[in-house]
N, C-alpha and C positions, 0 to 999 in steps of 0.2 A: 563518486557521484558527480555528474556533469551539471553545468548551470543551464538555465533556460536558454541561453544563447547557443548551447550545443545541440538543442533539439531541432529536428527538421521541421519545416513549416507544416501546419496541418493540411491534410488533403481535403478538398471539398467533397461533400457527399455525392455518391454515385446516383444522381437523380437527373432525369431529363424533364424539361418544362414542356407540358403538352401544348398543342396548338388550340387556341380558342377562337371561334369564328365571330362571336359577339359577346359583349360585356354588358352587365346590368349595373346602372349607377345606383348606389345605396348610400344614404346619409348615416353618419355615426350619431351616437348619443352625444349630449353636451360634453360629457367627460372624455370623449374621443373613443369610447368603446364601440365596437361594431358587434352587435349581438346577432350572430348569424341565424340563430333559431327563429328570429322574427321575420326573416326574409327567405329562408331556405328550409324546407321540411327535412327533419332528421330521417335517416333510413330506419328500417325495421330494427327492433331490438337485437343486438348482437352483431349487426353489420356495420362496417366502417364506411365513412363517406368523406370525400375531400372536395373542398372548394378552393378557387383561386381568387385572390384579391389583388388588384393592380392599382398602382399610383404612378403617374409620370412626375419625375423630379427634374427641374430645369435649373442649371447653374451657369454662370458666366465664365467660370474657370474650373479646372480640375481640382478636386478636393477629396480628402478622406473624412467622412462625416459619421459620427456615431448615430446609430439607430437603435433606440431602446424599445423593446417590444414585450408584449404580454400576449398569451395565447392559450387556448384550450382546444384540443388536447395535445396535438403534435403540429409542428410547423417546419417548413423548409423555406428559406429566403433566397430568392433569385434576384440578381441585378443584371440587366441587359442580357438575359437568357442564361447566365451562368449561376449555378448553385453556390452560395457562400456559407450557409449555416443550416443545420437541421437539429431539431431537439424534440424530446418527448417529455411532456410534463403532465401525463395522464394522472387521473385519480389513483392514489396509492395509499394503502394503509400502513405500509412498513418500509418503503425504500427511498428515501425517507417519506414520512407521511406528507401527502400533498392533497389538498382539499379540492383541487380543480379550479381554484380562484385565479382570476386574470389580473396581473399587475405588471407594470413596466420594469420590475426587477427580475423578470424571468430570463431575459437575454439581452445582450448588446452585441451588435454587429457593426463593424466599421466599414461603411460602404465606400468603395473607391469610385466616386463619381467622376465622369469625364465632362468636359465643357459641353454645354448644350443639353439635349434631352436624354434622360436615363429612365429606363422602365424597371420599377421595383414590383416584384410579384411575390406574394406569400401564398404558399399552398398550406391550407389548414385542414387537418384531419380530425374528425370526431370519433372517439372511441366509446365514450360513456357519458351520459348526462348532457349538459348544455355545451355550446361551443361559441367561440368568438375570438376577437383579437383587438389589439390596440397598439399604437406605436407613437414614438416621439422622436423626431428627427432633429439633430443638431443644426444650428444655423450659422455656418461660416459666411463671411462676406460674399455677396453675390447669390446666395441661396434664396429661393423663394418657394 
């Protein structure tokens, strides 16, 4: 059995970031939670819907920064147009049980930020129930 060093690096998810002509500015709750249901109507029962959330990150130098995130139900994280992470944390009774709750323990992505502006986009898909997201960005020197 090989060690973790023998494993090939993970491949990014095969997802393309769609083009968006305009963005709507939305404020989060005090906790940092963005309750999408308050701003975007859910589709009819049984239909999936995806929204994009964007944040510009500016740094004075290149850095690899941890980004802790919570989401419901599915998420894909893009940085500067490239997909870095995708996951499904939909409600589940048995695989393991997941209540659809959103918390910063659901995923951590190490963002390879370049000096200057970086565009972080999260594609969040609703499968069942409510939907939302939250994130916490590490703060290396020069990050704002």
